[in-house]
N, C-alpha and C positions, 0 to 999 in steps of 0.2 A: 610277319603276318599275324593278324588278330585271331586268337584261337576261337573255335566254335564251342560254345558252352551248351551242352545238351541238358535237357531237363528229364530227370528220372520220373516216370509216371508212378502213380499210386499203385497200380497193378504191378509194375516192375519192382518197386520197393517191397511189396508184399511177397513177391516171388523170391526175393533175396532173403528177407527176414520173415520167417514163419513164427509169428508171435505165439500162436496156439501151441505149436509143437516145441517151441523154444529152440529152433534150429536155424541155420543159415545155409541157403541154397540147397543143391546146386541149380543154376540156371544155364540152359544151353541156348546160345545166340546162333540163329541159323540164317536169317535174311535181313536185308536192308531195303526199306521202301523209299521211293522218291516221289516228290510232288512239285508241281510248278505253281501251286496255289499260294496266295498270301493268307496267312492265318495267324491266330494268336496262340502262342505256345502256352500250354498249361499242363500241370501234373494230372489233371482229371481226364485227359484225352484217352480214348480207348481205340480209336482208329486214326490214321493219318489223313487229314482232310485233303481231298482232291488227288489221292494217290494215283500215279500213272504207271508205276513200274516197281517190281520187286526183283532183287538180285540176291542169289545165294552168296554167302560170305564164308571166309575162313578167318581164323583168328587165334590168338593165344594171350595168356596173361604173362607179363614181362617182369614182374616184380616192381618195386617202388610204386605199387598201386596203379600201374599202367595196364590198359587193355588195348591190344593191337587188333584192328579189324580191317579186312581187305575184301572188297567186292569187285567182280569183273563182269562187265556186260559187253560181249563181243557180237551181239546180234546186229541186224540191220535197222533196228529202231532208231528214230531220230527224235530227240526231245531235249528240253532244258529243265533244270530243277533249281528250286530255291529253298527246299526243305527236305529233310530225310528223317527216317525213324528206324530203330532196331527192333526186330521181332524175335521172340523166342521160338523154340521148336514146337511149342504148343499154339503158336499164332498170337501170343500176347504182345501188345504194344509195350515195349520195355523202356525206351527212351526216345526223345524227339527233339528236333532242332528246326527252326525256320527263320527266314529273314526276308525283307522286302526286295532286296536286290538279287539277281540271279547268281547262283553259285557256279554252275558249269553248264556247258552245252554239249550234246552228242549228235553227230551226223550219222547218216546211214552207213557211210563207209569207214567209220572209226569205231574204236572200242572205248568204253568208259571204264576207267580204272579208279575205283574209289578207295581211298586209304584213310582210316581214322585211327588216331591214338587217343584213347580216352583215359583221363585221370579220374579215378574213383575215390570215394571216401576211404579212409584207412580200414583195411580188412575186407572191403566189399569185393575187390577184384578176385579174391580167393574163391568166391562163390560162383564165378562165371567160367563156363567152358564153351567149346566150339565143336560142332559136329564134323566140320570139314577143315583140314589143315593142309590141303594139297598145294596151295600156291601162296605160301607165306613169305614175306620179305620184311620182317619186323624191324623197328628201330632198336638200337642197342640200349641196354639198361645196365644197372649195376649187377643184375643177376643173369642177364642173357646176352649172347652175342647178337649182333644185328647191324643194320645200316646206320651210319652216322654222317652228319654234316660237319665239315671242318670249319672251325672258327677262323675268321679273319684276324689280323694282328690287332685291329681296333677293338673287335669283340673280345679278344683275349685280354687286352690291356684293361678294358672296362671291368672284367672279372665278375660279371653278374649272371652270365648265361650258364644254366645248369644242364643244357641238352647238347650243345655242340662240343666237338672234341678239339683238343689243342695239340699241335705238332711241336717237335723240338724247336723249329725255327720261330714259331709264334711264342713259345714259352720263353726262349732266350730274349726275344725283343720285348716281351712283357716285363720280365724281371729287370732288364736294364732300364726300361722306362720307369718302373716303380721306384728304383733307387736313384733315379736322376743321373744315370751314367751317360756321358757323351765321349766316346773314345776319340783319340787323336788319329788323324789320317797318317798313314805310313810316311808320306812325304814330309809332313810337318813334325814328325816325332824325332826331333834332333836335340842335341845337348843344349843348344841355344834356346830352343822352344821350351824345354823343361825348366831351364834356369829362369826364363822369363815368367813362366807360370808361378815359380817359387818366389819371384821378386828378388833374385840374387844377382848382384853385379860384382864380379870378382875384381881384385886389383891385378893389373899386369905387373910384370917384373920391374919395369922402369919406374912405375908410379908407387911401388911399395916401399916408401921411405918413411923416416920418422916424422917428417913434417906432414906427409899425407895422412898417416895414421892419426896424428894429433888433430888434424883438421876434421877428420871423420868423427872423432870423439868429442869435438868441440873444446879441446884443451888448449889454453894459452898460458904457458908458464911465465912467472916473473923472472926477469933477468936480475943480475946482482945489483945493478945500479938502481933499479926500481924497487928493490926489496927493502922498503922503508916502513916505519911505523904508520905514516900517513897512508901509504899504499895498502897496507894490510887492513887498516881501519876502513878504508874505502871499499875494499872487496867484501868486508863483513857487513857493510851497510851501517857502520857505527858513526854517529855524529855526537861528539861530547859537548856538554853544555859549557859555555863560557861564563865569565863572572856576571855579565849583564843578564844572562838567562837563569841565574841562580834562583832557587825557590825560597830562600831564607837568608837573613843577615841582620846587621845591627849598625847603629851609630852611637854618638855620645848621649842621645836622649832616649834610646830604646831599641826595640827589636821588631822584625817584620817577618811575615810568612805569606807567600802567594799560594793559593789553593789551585787545584787542577781546573776549576770552573772559572778562574780569573779573579776571584775575590781576594783582596789584599787586606790582611789583618796586621795592625801595628799596636804596640803597647810599650810601656816603660814606667819608671819612677823618677820624679824630679821634685825640685823645691819650688813652691809657689810663693812669690813675694807679695807683700801688702802694697799694691799699687794699682792705679787705674789704667796704667799703660805699660803692662809687662813686656819684657823683651820677647820677641818671637823665637820659637824653637823650630827646628827643621825635622820633618818626618824622615825616618830612615829610608823610606822609598816614596816617590811621588804617586799621587792618585791620578786617575784619568780626568775626573771632573769633581767639583765641590759638591754638586747636588747629590752625589751618591755616598758622601762621607758622613758617618755618624761618630761623634766624639763624646766620650764620657770621662768624667774626672771624679775621683773619690779620695778622701783623706786617708793617709796611712795610720795604722794603729801601732803603738799608742799615740794619741794626738789630743793634747789638752785643749788646744784651740778648738778642735771639732766638738769636744764634749761640752765646751762652754758657749756653744752657739756659733762658732766660726764657720763660715761658708767658703767652699772652694768652687771654682768654675773654670771652663775651658771654652776656646773659640777657635774655629777653623778660619785661618786668614786666607789661605790659597791651597792649591793642590799639593804644595810642598811645605807650608809652614802653619803653625798653630801656636796658641798661648794658653797658659794656665795662670790663675790668679787666686788670691786669698783676701778676705776683708778683715783679718786680724793677725797680722804678723806673718813671718815665714812659716810655711807649713809643708811637710813632705806629703806628696800626693801620688796616686797611681793614675795613669791615663791610658785610655784604650780607644783606638779608631779603626773603623772597618768601612770599606768601600770598594770601588772598582780599581783594579791594579792596572798599571801601564803594561 
């Protein structure tokens, strides 16, 4: 239900707070006025527009800044109302409320029972009293006993209602819902159900063998016949390099080394003869293609031929052979070739 928000009039506020005297209250609430007129609620009102009925009220302050007001009209009057106002014992319009839609109807054969619980600003409820307390049935508060409405399980689980009371049943249901607990039904609370929830599958006696345990562990032992060097290297993922896959070596003409990026470098020291058609020499390792091969030749020191103008040179004949030559007698030379390795 949407609460009615009453407007405290300027006169009502002045009655509570006496600025001149520096005091608060007291204010005695004695009557409630009813109207069926549509009007604009304002704090400046001094009378209730279109008032049709006044009813004596009882009431009390309940703590928590709550004021409980009860009015009873058991006359034969028939009327409807869409607004109401509280009056003090001096006839001052204290607070007022109104709306466009009807609030309630009274027939001649019925009684009108008006109950209001008003939340005041902090400290203001202490300044309000009532002249008549003969027919009180107030709601409960943290300071007073009274009438309460019991919360439903849904209202209790939401945990936001500060007015309704909670029972042990709704408290238990709320706590279990908050922690996400879903109990097992008695019929399904068996050993098999518990083991299923735990994901446990036990061995039976017949299946509890060495082979079964090893299979669960994923263990496959080597037998004596298979316990060889090759088998062990295979289990370790080890593949040794053979001679063809070596990364360095030599032949009669020099040395070679293959780098991780596939580059093949070869070098050596030979004698270059004075001839226009020297005998071919064999690279220690073949190259992939001639276009990638760079060959350099230089005279060894000391070299009298080189210091007197002798020239040495080299030529790549193929991916596997090369020549070195001199134009002035036999000369010891260094050679170096680099290119793509096979």
